[in-house]
LOSE-92944 format. One record per residue: x, y, z of N, C-alpha, C in turn. Coordinates in steps of 0.02 Angstrom, whole numbers, plus 50000, padded with zeros to 5 digits. Layout:
N
    npx    npy    npz   capx   capy   capz    cpx    cpy    cpz
      X      Y      Z      X      Y      Z      X      Y      Z
...
This chain:
378
    npx    npy    npz   capx   capy   capz    cpx    cpy    cpz
  52741  56756  55739  52718  56715  55683  52643  56724  55674
  52619  56731  55614  52548  56743  55601  52507  56682  55621
  52446  56695  55645  52401  56641  55664  52374  56608  55601
  52377  56541  55594  52352  56508  55535  52277  56517  55529
  52254  56524  55467  52182  56530  55454  52163  56483  55398
  52098  56477  55386  52075  56434  55332  52040  56372  55359
  52007  56334  55313  51967  56277  55332  52005  56224  55371
  52065  56203  55350  52099  56150  55388  52110  56169  55460
  52127  56232  55473  52141  56253  55541  52077  56261  55581
  52022  56281  55547  51957  56284  55580  51935  56214  55601
  51945  56166  55557  51929  56096  55573  51971  56071  55631
  52035  56090  55630  52081  56068  55684  52058  56096  55751
  52037  56159  55751  52013  56190  55813  51951  56155  55839
  51905  56139  55793  51844  56104  55813  51858  56036  55843
  51903  55999  55811  51921  55932  55836  51956  55938  55904
  51997  55989  55913  52032  55999  55976  51983  56013  56033
  51933  56053  56019  51882  56068  56070  51843  56006  56088
  51825  55966  56038  51788  55905  56051  51829  55857  56094
  51894  55854  56081  51937  55811  56121  51940  55837  56193
  51943  55904  56200  51942  55934  56267  51878  55917  56304
  51822  55916  56268  51758  55898  56298  51760  55826  56323
  51792  55782  56284  51799  55713  56305  51839  55708  56370
  51892  55748  56375  51933  55749  56436  51892  55775  56495
  51851  55826  56483  51808  55853  56536  51758  55801  56559
  51727  55767  56511  51679  55715  56527  51711  55660  56570
  51773  55642  56552  51808  55590  56589  51820  55612  56661
  51844  55674  56671  51857  55699  56738  51794  55701  56780
  51738  55722  56749  51675  55724  56786  51650  55654  56804
  51658  55607  56758  51636  55538  56771  51676  55508  56829
  51741  55522  56830  51783  55496  56885  51762  55527  56951
  51750  55592  56951  51729  55626  57012  51662  55598  57036
  51616  55586  56991  51551  55558  57009  51558  55488  57038
  51604  55448  57009  51616  55380  57035  51642  55383  57106
  51687  55431  57120  51715  55438  57187  51660  55459  57236
  51617  55506  57214  51561  55528  57257  51517  55468  57276
  51498  55429  57226  51454  55371  57239  51486  55323  57289
  51551  55309  57277  51586  55262  57321  51589  55287  57393
  51604  55352  57400  51611  55380  57468  51544  55381  57504
  51491  55397  57468  51425  55399  57500  51403  55329  57521
  51418  55279  57480  51402  55210  57499  51441  55189  57561
  51504  55210  57563  51547  55192  57619  51522  55225  57684
  51500  55288  57679  51480  55325  57738  51408  55311  57759
  51363  55305  57710  51292  55301  57724  51260  55235  57705
  51298  55192  57673  51269  55128  57652  51233  55132  57586
  51225  55192  57559  51193  55200  57493  51214  55268  57464
  51209  55273  57398  51226  55336  57365  51164  55378  57356
  51173  55444  57357  51116  55489  57346  51094  55486  57273
  51028  55492  57263  51001  55493  57195  51022  55557  57159
  51030  55551  57093  51046  55611  57053  50985  55656  57050
  50995  55722  57047  50938  55768  57041  50904  55762  56974
  50845  55791  56968  50809  55790  56904  50848  55829  56852
  50844  55806  56789  50884  55836  56735  50866  55909  56725
  50801  55926  56727  50780  55996  56714  50810  56042  56766
  50806  56023  56829  50833  56064  56883  50909  56068  56877
  50941  56012  56861  51014  56010  56859  51041  56053  56803
  51011  56051  56744  51035  56091  56688  51032  56165  56704
  50976  56186  56735  50969  56256  56753  51021  56277  56805
  51034  56232  56853  51079  56248  56909  51152  56246  56887
  51169  56200  56842  51239  56191  56824  51263  56235  56767
  51217  56257  56724  51237  56295  56664  51276  56358  56680
  51253  56396  56729  51286  56459  56744  51358  56448  56768
  51367  56397  56810  51435  56383  56835  51481  56361  56779
  51456  56321  56733  51496  56298  56677  51518  56357  56634
  51472  56403  56620  51487  56461  56579  51539  56506  56612
  51536  56513  56678  51580  56559  56714  51648  56529  56730
  51652  56463  56736  51713  56432  56761  51753  56394  56708
  51725  56383  56649  51762  56351  56595  51770  56400  56537
  51818  56388  56493  51828  56433  56436  51767  56430  56391
  51750  56485  56357  51688  56489  56317  51681  56433  56265
  51736  56417  56229  51729  56366  56177  51715  56297  56207
  51748  56280  56262  51738  56215  56292  51669  56211  56326
  51649  56264  56361  51584  56263  56395  51527  56258  56344
  51533  56295  56288  51481  56293  56237  51476  56223  56206
  51533  56194  56191  51534  56127  56161  51507  56075  56211
  51525  56083  56275  51503  56036  56326  51427  56037  56333
  51398  56098  56335  51325  56104  56343  51287  56087  56279
  51323  56082  56224  51291  56062  56161  51291  55987  56151
  51324  55949  56195  51327  55876  56189  51260  55845  56208
  51245  55787  56176  51182  55753  56190  51176  55731  56262
  51233  55716  56294  51231  55692  56364  51242  55748  56415
  51235  55811  56394  51244  55866  56441  51197  55862  56501
  51132  55845  56492  51089  55840  56551  51115  55790  56603
  51144  55734  56581  51172  55686  56628  51233  55714  56664
  51276  55750  56627  51334  55780  56658  51313  55834  56708
  51260  55872  56691  51235  55923  56736  51210  55891  56801
  51177  55835  56796  51153  55799  56856  51212  55778  56900
  51266  55754  56868  51325  55734  56906  51356  55794  56941
  51360  55851  56907  51389  55910  56937  51350  55934  56997
  51283  55937  56990  51241  55960  57045  51246  55911  57103
  51249  55846  57088  51257  55796  57141  51322  55807  57179
  51376  55825  57143  51440  55839  57175  51434  55899  57222
  51399  55951  57197  51392  56012  57239  51352  55996  57302
  51298  55958  57295  51256  55941  57353  51292  55894  57401
  51342  55859  57375  51381  55813  57418  51437  55850  57455
  51445  55915  57441  51494  55955  57477  51554  55977  57436
  51555  55962  57371  51612  55982  57329  51604  56056  57309
  51658  56094  57316  51658  56165  57296  51671  56168  57221
  51619  56179  57181  51627  56181  57108  51668  56240  57086
  51669  56293  57126  51711  56350  57110  51785  56334  57111
  51802  56281  57147  51871  56258  57149  51882  56199  57101
  51831  56155  57096  51837  56094  57057  51836  56108  56981
  51788  56149  56958  51781  56160  56886  51841  56195  56854
  51870  56247  56886  51929  56277  56854  51987  56228  56846
  51994  56181  56893  52047  56131  56886  52032  56084  56828
  51969  56064  56822  51949  56023  56764  51960  56062  56699
  51946  56128  56703  51956  56170  56644  52028  56173  56622
  52074  56173  56670  52145  56174  56653  52165  56110  56616
  52138  56053  56639  52151  55990  56604  52125  55993  56533
  52062  56016  56526  52031  56019  56460  52069  56066  56412
  52090  56123  56438  52126  56171  56395  52194  56144  56374
  52227  56108  56418  52291  56077  56400  52282  56027  56344
  52230  55985  56351  52215  55936  56298  52197  55972  56233
  52154  56022  56237  52134  56060  56177  52193  56089  56140
  52237  56122  56177  52295  56155  56146  52344  56105  56115
  52353  56048  56149  52399  55997  56123  52373  55966  56058
  52307  55950  56057  52278  55921  55997  52279  55971  55940
  52261  56033  55954  52260  56084  55902  52329  56095  55872
  52380  56097  55915  52448  56109  55891  52471  56053  55845
  52456  55990  55865  52478  55933  55826  52441  55931  55759
  52374  55942  55761  52334  55938  55700  52351  55994  55652
  52362  56055  55679  52378  56112  55636  52446  56103  55603
  52491  56071  55639  52557  56060  55609  52552  56013  55549
  52512  55960  55557  52502  55914  55501  52470  55950  55442
  52418  55991  55456  52385  56027  55402  52432  56078  55370
  52471  56113  55411  52516  56165  55385  52568  56136  55338
  52592  56077  55354  52645  56047  55314  52616  56001  55259
  52549  56005  55250  52516  55968  55196  52529  55893  55201
  52528  55867  55262  52540  55795  55271  52477  55757  55291
  52421  55791  55297  52359  55757  55317  52340  55701  55270
  52358  55708  55205  52339  55656  55156  52372  55589  55171
  52425  55589  55211  52460  55526  55223  52423  55481  55272
  52374  55509  55307  52330  55466  55347  52293  55418  55301
  52270  55445  55245  52234  55403  55197  52280  55351  55166
  52342  55370  55153  52390  55321  55125  52398  55263  55174
  52403  55278  55239  52409  55225  55288  52347  55180  55288
  52288  55212  55284  52226  55174  55285  52222  55127  55225
  52245  55150  55167  52240  55111  55106  52294  55057  55101
  52350  55068  55136  52408  55024  55128  52414  54973  55184
  52403  54995  55246  52412  54950  55304  52345  54926  55330
  52340  54863  55351  52278  54838  55381  52267  54868  55449
  52204  54870  55470  52190  54894  55537  52224  54849  55588
  52250  54878  55640  52284  54838  55690  52333  54880  55730
  52373  54848  55772  52417  54884  55818  52469  54926  55784
  52494  54904  55726  52547  54943  55692  52520  55009  55667
  52463  55006  55633  52434  55068  55606  52414  55116  55661
  52383  55089  55714  52362  55132  55769  52422  55163  55804
  52477  55124  55812  52537  55150  55844  52565  55209  55806
  52564  55204  55740  52591  55259  55698  52549  55322  55708
  52483  55314  55703  52439  55373  55706  52435  55404  55775
  52446  55365  55828  52441  55392  55895  52509  55417  55921
  52562  55407  55882  52628  55427  55905  52635  55503  55905
  52668  55531  55956  52681  55604  55956  52727  55625  55899
  52762  55577  55869  52806  55593  55812  52771  55585  55745
  52704  55572  55746  52668  55562  55683  52678  55620  55633
  52676  55684  55654  52688  55737  55605  52755  55730  55570
  52807  55710  55607  52873  55701  55576  52873  55641  55529
  52838  55587  55548  52833  55528  55504  52798  55547  55439
  52742  55584  55445  52705  55604  55386  52746  55650  55341
  52783  55696  55372  52824  55742  55333  52879  55704  55295
  52908  55653  55327  52959  55612  55295  52929  55576  55234
  52869  55549  55242  52836  55514  55186  52824  55563  55128
  52803  55624  55145  52791  55674  55093  52855  55690  55054
  52910  55696  55091  52974  55713  55058  52998  55656  55015
  52989  55594  55038  53008  55536  54997  52966  55534  54933
  52902  55548  54940  52857  55549  54882  52879  55601  54831
  52900  55659  54856  52924  55712  54811  52985  55691  54770
  53023  55644  54799  53084  55621  54766  53072  55559  54723
  53008  55543  54712  52991  55488  54669  52993  55419  54701
  52997  55416  54767  53000  55352  54803  52929  55325  54812
  52920  55259  54802  52855  55227  54812  52845  55216  54887
  52812  55265  54919  52803  55263  54992  52759  55204  55013
  52709  55188  54972  52664  55133  54989  52703  55067  54993
  52750  55058  54947  52789  54996  54947  52832  54992  55010
  52860  55049  55030  52901  55051  55091  52858  55033  55151
  52798  55061  55155  52753  55048  55211  52734  54974  55213
  52717  54946  55155  52697  54876  55153  52754  54830  55175
  52814  54845  55152  52872  54804  55171  52889  54812  55245
  52886  54875  55269  52903  54887  55339  52852  54856  55386
  52790  54850  55362  52737  54823  55404  52754  54752  55427
  52779  54711  55381  52797  54642  55400  52851  54641  55454
  52898  54687  55448  52954  54688  55495  52933  54712  55564
  52894  54767  55566  52875  54795  55631  52822  54753  55666
  52787  54710  55629  52742  54663  55662  52782  54618  55710
  52843  54599  55688  52886  54559  55731  52905  54596  55794
  52916  54662  55788  52932  54703  55846  52873  54703  55894
  52813  54715  55867  52753  54718  55908  52741  54652  55945
  52753  54596  55910  52742  54531  55940  52795  54516  55994
  52857  54537  55981  52910  54525  56029  52896  54564  56094
  52876  54627  56087  52860  54667  56146  52801  54636  56183
  52752  54611  56144  52694  54580  56174  52712  54519  56215
  52761  54480  56191  52782  54421  56228  52816  54440  56294
  52855  54494  56292  52888  54517  56353  52835  54540  56404
  52783  54571  56380  52729  54593  56424  52686  54535  56447
  52696  54477  56415  52658  54416  56431  52584  54426  56419
  52567  54469  56369  52497  54480  56354  52478  54447  56289
  52525  54418  56253  52509  54387  56189  52510  54437  56133
  52519  54414  56072  52523  54459  56015  52459  54463  55975
  52411  54419  55990  52348  54420  55952  52293  54448  55996
  52266  54506  55980  52215  54536  56022  52150  54495  56021
  52116  54493  56078  52050  54460  56080  52001  54504  56042
  51952  54471  56010  51901  54510  55975  51858  54546  56027
  51855  54611  56022  51819  54651  56072  51744  54645  56063
  51708  54664  56114  51634  54664  56110  51611  54712  56055
  51644  54770  56049  51624  54817  55997  51633  54788  55928
  51689  54752  55917  51700  54722  55851  51647  54669  55836
  51630  54628  55887  51580  54576  55878  51511  54606  55862
  51492  54657  55901  51426  54687  55892  51421  54728  55828
  51478  54745  55798  51478  54785  55737  51473  54742  55674
  51477  54676  55680  51470  54632  55621  51404  54647  55587
  51405  54649  55521  51343  54660  55484  51348  54721  55439
  51290  54752  55423  51288  54807  55374  51334  54866  55391
  51342  54881  55456  51383  54939  55474  51456  54931  55454
  51481  54870  55449  51552  54860  55439  51569  54820  55377
  51518  54799  55338  51532  54760  55278  51579  54797  55231
  51635  54764  55215  51683  54794  55169  51732  54842  55200
  51725  54855  55265  51770  54902  55299  51827  54865  55334
  51880  54901  55349  51940  54874  55380  51934  54886  55455
  51909  54836  55492  51894  54845  55564  51941  54804  55607
  51975  54835  55655  52021  54797  55699  51983  54753  55748
  52014  54699  55768  51982  54653  55815  51969  54686  55883
  52013  54732  55902  52006  54762  55968  51973  54831  55964
  51928  54840  55917  51893  54904  55910  51862  54926  55976
  51875  54989  55993  51851  55016  56057  51811  55079  56045
  51745  55072  56040  51702  55129  56025  51688  55171  56087
  51708  55148  56146  51698  55188  56207  51747  55245  56211
  51802  55241  56173  51852  55294  56171  51852  55323  56101
  51817  55379  56091  51806  55407  56024  51873  55422  55989
  51919  55453  56024  51983  55471  55993  52021  55408  55970
  52022  55357  56013  52058  55296  55994  52022  55259  55937
  51956  55257  55939  51919  55223  55885  51934  55255  55818
  51938  55321  55816  51953  55356  55753  52024  55339  55731
  52071  55335  55778  52139  55315  55759  52140  55244  55733
  52104  55199  55766  52103  55129  55745  52076  55123  55673
  52029  55166  55656  51998  55165  55589  52034  55211  55540
  52090  55240  55562  52131  55285  55521  52091  55345  55495
  52052  55374  55540  52015  55436  55524  52052  55493  55558
  52081  55537  55519  52117  55594  55546  52068  55643  55578
  52090  55682  55628  52045  55731  55659  52013  55778  55609
  52052  55802  55560  52023  55849  55513  51973  55814  55467
  51983  55749  55454  51934  55712  55414  51870  55703  55453
  51875  55685  55517  51816  55676  55558  51776  55741  55563
  51811  55797  55571  51776  55862  55574  51741  55877  55507
  51774  55859  55452  51744  55871  55386  51681  55828  55376
  51684  55765  55396  51626  55721  55388  51569  55745  55432
  51585  55768  55492  51533  55795  55537  51500  55856  55505
  51541  55898  55473  51513  55957  55439  51467  55938  55382
  51484  55885  55347  51441  55862  55291  51374  55838  55317
  51373  55805  55374  51310  55781  55403  51267  55841  55421
  51296  55890  55455  51259  55950  55474  51232  55986  55412
  51273  55989  55360  51254  56022  55298  51196  55985  55265
  51195  55919  55270  51142  55878  55238  51077  55879  55277
  51077  55906  55339  51017  55906  55381  51000  55977  55405
  50991  56025  55359  50976  56093  55380  50911  56096  55420
  50912  56133  55474  50853  56138  55516  50842  56080  55563
  50886  56030  55558  50879  55971  55601  50944  55962  55641
  50967  56016  55671  51031  56015  55706  51032  55966  55764
  50976  55962  55801  50976  55916  55859  50983  55844  55836
  50949  55826  55780  50955  55758  55755  51026  55745  55728
  51054  55795  55694  51123  55787  55669  51172  55777  55727
  51161  55814  55781  51205  55806  55840  51197  55737  55872
  51136  55710  55870  51125  55643  55897  51165  55591  55857
  51165  55600  55791  51204  55554  55748  51279  55561  55762
  51302  55623  55767  51374  55635  55777  51398  55613  55846
  51353  55614  55896  51373  55593  55964  51360  55520  55977
  51330  55484  55928  51315  55413  55937  51380  55373  55946
  51376  55321  55985  51434  55279  55998  51464  55251  55933
  51421  55236  55884  51444  55204  55822  51461  55254  55767
  51463  55318  55783  51481  55369  55733  51548  55353  55699
  51601  55331  55734  51664  55317  55699  51656  55268  55640
  51608  55221  55646  51597  55174  55591  51565  55208  55531
  51521  55257  55544  51492  55296  55489  51547  55338  55456
  51591  55368  55496  51646  55407  55469  51692  55362  55427
  51703  55300  55451  51746  55253  55414  51714  55236  55347
  51647  55231  55345  51613  55219  55281  51624  55277  55233
  51621  55338  55258  51633  55397  55216  51704  55396  55190
  51752  55380  55233  51822  55378  55213  51832  55326  55158
  51800  55268  55167  51805  55214  55117  51776  55237  55051
  51721  55273  55053  51690  55298  54991  51735  55349  54957
  51770  55390  54996  51815  55439  54966  51871  55405  54927
  51895  55348  54952  51949  55313  54916  51923  55286  54849
  51856  55279  54843  51826  55255  54781  51799  55312  54739
  51813  55374  54760  51791  55433  54724  51715  55436  54718
  51679  55417  54771  51606  55418  54770  51581  55483  54802
  51524  55508  54780  51497  55573  54804  51465  55566  54873
  51504  55570  54925  51480  55560  54993  51424  55609  55010
  51434  55672  54995  51386  55723  55015  51319  55712  54980
  51321  55689  54918  51259  55676  54881  51221  55619  54914
  51256  55569  54937  51224  55513  54972  51191  55537  55036
  51224  55582  55072  51198  55604  55137  51133  55643  55132
  51119  55673  55073  51057  55711  55066  50996  55666  55076
  51005  55600  55071  50948  55555  55080  50923  55554  55152
  50962  55579  55198  50941  55579  55268  50877  55619  55278
  50867  55670  55238  50805  55709  55241  50757  55689  55186
  50781  55653  55135  50737  55629  55082  50693  55572  55108
  50719  55534  55155  50681  55479  55185  50690  55484  55261
  50639  55508  55295  50644  55519  55367  50608  55464  55407
  50609  55404  55381  50577  55348  55417  50612  55337  55484
  50674  55363  55492  50709  55356  55555  50674  55394  55612
  50627  55438  55595  50591  55474  55647  50543  55430  55685
  50521  55375  55653  50471  55331  55684  50505  55283  55733
  50479  55281  55793  50506  55236  55843  50517  55271  55909
  50538  55233  55960  50550  55262  56027  50604  55316  56025
  50593  55369  56062  50640  55425  56064  50710  55406  56085
  50718  55364  56137  50786  55347  56160  50828  55311  56108
  50796  55280  56059  50833  55243  56008  50845  55284  55944
  50827  55349  55946  50833  55390  55885  50905  55393  55859
  50953  55401  55905  51023  55404  55883  51044  55341  55846
  51024  55283  55872  51040  55220  55839  51007  55214  55771
  50945  55237  55766  50910  55235  55701  50943  55281  55651
  50968  55338  55675  51002  55384  55630  51067  55354  55604
  51103  55317  55646  51164  55283  55624  51148  55234  55568
  51095  55194  55578  51075  55145  55528  51053  55180  55463
  51016  55236  55471  50992  55272  55412  51051  55302  55373
  51100  55329  55409  51158  55358  55375  51197  55304  55339
  51206  55247  55370  51242  55192  55338  51205  55169  55276
  51138  55164  55281  51098  55144  55223  51104  55195  55167
  51101  55259  55184  51106  55312  55133  51174  55310  55098
  51226  55294  55135  51293  55293  55106  51305  55231  55064
  51273  55175  55081  51287  55113  55045  51247  55105  54981
  51187  55136  54977  51147  55128  54917  51173  55172  54860
  51175  55146  54799  51196  55187  54741  51152  55249  54735
  51181  55303  54711  51144  55366  54707  51082  55360  54665
  51084  55321  54612  51027  55315  54566  50972  55272  54594
  50984  55236  54648  50935  55190  54675  50881  55226  54713
  50820  55201  54709  50764  55234  54742  50769  55225  54817
  50733  55269  54853  50735  55267  54926  50703  55204  54953
  50657  55173  54915  50623  55114  54939  50667  55052  54937
  50718  55054  54893  50762  54996  54885  50815  54996  54939
  50796  54980  55000  50841  54983  55056  50892  54926  55055
  50951  54938  55079  51001  54886  55086  50983  54842  55145
  50975  54778  55132  50960  54731  55187  51013  54677  55187
  51046  54669  55242  51100  54620  55247  51083  54570  55302
  51087  54506  55285  51078  54454  55334  51143  54446  55372
  51143  54463  55437  51205  54463  55475  51236  54394  55478
  51195  54343  55490  51223  54275  55495  51255  54254  55429
  51220  54273  55373  51248  54255  55308  51313  54292  55295
  51316  54354  55318  51377  54394  55308  51435  54361  55345
  51422  54337  55405  51475  54304  55443  51498  54240  55409
  51448  54202  55384  51465  54137  55355  51503  54143  55290
  51488  54196  55251  51517  54202  55184  51580  54243  55182
  51598  54275  55238  51656  54319  55238  51721  54281  55236
  51774  54317  55216  51840  54287  55211  51888  54319  55260
  51944  54287  55271  51995  54314  55316  52052  54343  55276
  52092  54382  55310  52149  54413  55277  52201  54361  55260
  52225  54361  55198  52274  54312  55177  52344  54336  55190
  52395  54293  55180  52464  54313  55193  52488  54364  55142
  52537  54404  55163  52566  54452  55117  52612  54416  55068
  52631  54451  55016  52675  54420  54966  52741  54398  54997
  52768  54440  55043  52832  54422  55073  52825  54360  55116
  52769  54354  55151  52758  54296  55193  52751  54233  55150
  52715  54240  55094  52706  54182  55050  52772  54159  55022
  52815  54209  55006  52881  54191  54978  52924  54155  55030
  52915  54175  55093  52955  54143  55146  52925  54077  55171
  52862  54065  55149  52829  54005  55172  52804  54011  55243
  52792  54074  55266  52770  54086  55334  52695  54089  55338
  52669  54075  55397  52598  54086  55409  52587  54160  55416
  52528  54184  55397  52515  54256  55402  52516  54280  55473
  52551  54335  55485  52553  54364  55553  52488  54400  55565
  52462  54394  55625  52399  54427  55643  52410  54501  55650
  52373  54540  55611  52380  54613  55613  52324  54645  55653
  52283  54605  55684  52230  54634  55724  52170  54654  55683
  52160  54624  55623  52103  54642  55581  52047  54593  55594
  51987  54617  55600  51930  54573  55613  51925  54522  55557
  51915  54458  55576  51918  54404  55528  51864  54406  55476
  51808  54443  55488  51755  54443  55438  51764  54495  55385
  51819  54534  55389  51832  54586  55339  51869  54559  55280
  51850  54579  55221  51886  54560  55161  51943  54608  55150
  51999  54584  55127  52056  54628  55114  52078  54619  55042
  52110  54668  55016  52133  54665  54947  52183  54719  54935
  52202  54730  54872  52251  54782  54857  52225  54850  54876
  52271  54895  54895  52250  54963  54912  52222  54997  54851
  52167  55034  54861  52136  55069  54806  52174  55133  54792
  52163  55160  54734  52196  55223  54716  52169  55278  54760
  52209  55326  54776  52189  55381  54820  52131  55419  54789
  52076  55426  54825  52018  55460  54798  52021  55534  54810
  51976  55570  54776  51973  55642  54784  51923  55658  54839
  51937  55712  54874  51891  55735  54926  51832  55768  54894
  51774  55748  54919  51715  55781  54893  51676  55813  54950
């Protein structure tokens, strides 16, 4: 069978490698935690990490030789590579044979990369990627939507929706109706697990209240520490995330390091969600992003906070109308936003039954309304 080519498959490959990097980072973090614990147990204290400059020089050659080229290049291009290099060198100095350890980590990363690529390419090949957006526009953020997107059968679900649509079936109506029913399933399983059916509001959801999330569909249990899960929770498909990342890089020519800081920031999924929301409204996302170099006030301030300032600058650039001047910045009073916000109301079926609205895991400060018409990609 011929190897697929073209932009969707290139995006899929990029997303797969990034996911593999996440798996590599996880394996290294676990190994470092074990090293620290063992040294404390044996010596009463853990050894200090080596200096970043020395560690990067010492670890780079091993990474290049012992991991696949695409994963090693992506790993060393990450903003936190110096920290990972320090962990690797600390492992070597503690007695770990990196010549044995790294290839095993590489096998894990390659397995993850190939699995993600195969799943994403299948969705793209069968032209079902658009159904991620249908889910985002039709279903509220919460356990049901995340369960669908994280399921290994998602490509089959998306293909079924596409075939129903071809036959003139209103897929959105089916999804909306099914949502009420499967919420009961989710809650029943939750009761058996004795964990409850209403998720606690996570720290990430609480800290995200304000300009970054105004008008967006944010789940109560938002988890920004897990990039892949956060994107699923926000209904951002891998190929969409790769496309948005490409737009940022395109909007910041010659500023690749700053673009990478924005893309690696913990709150990047919220910026991606803003872009996805704008696409549903047919707004020129890429034109908005050009403001990142039109107003570089984000350069001013402490270096360690640059990534956070870039997130705020990107959000500001995306929220302001294109015709608005750069000086007319969006300013939102967080306390006022909390006080004036509304909660999600009951669905039509629930109102007809006289039932209280079932909790779908949507943050209470988010406004909800009818799904918007599917926007065009820009």
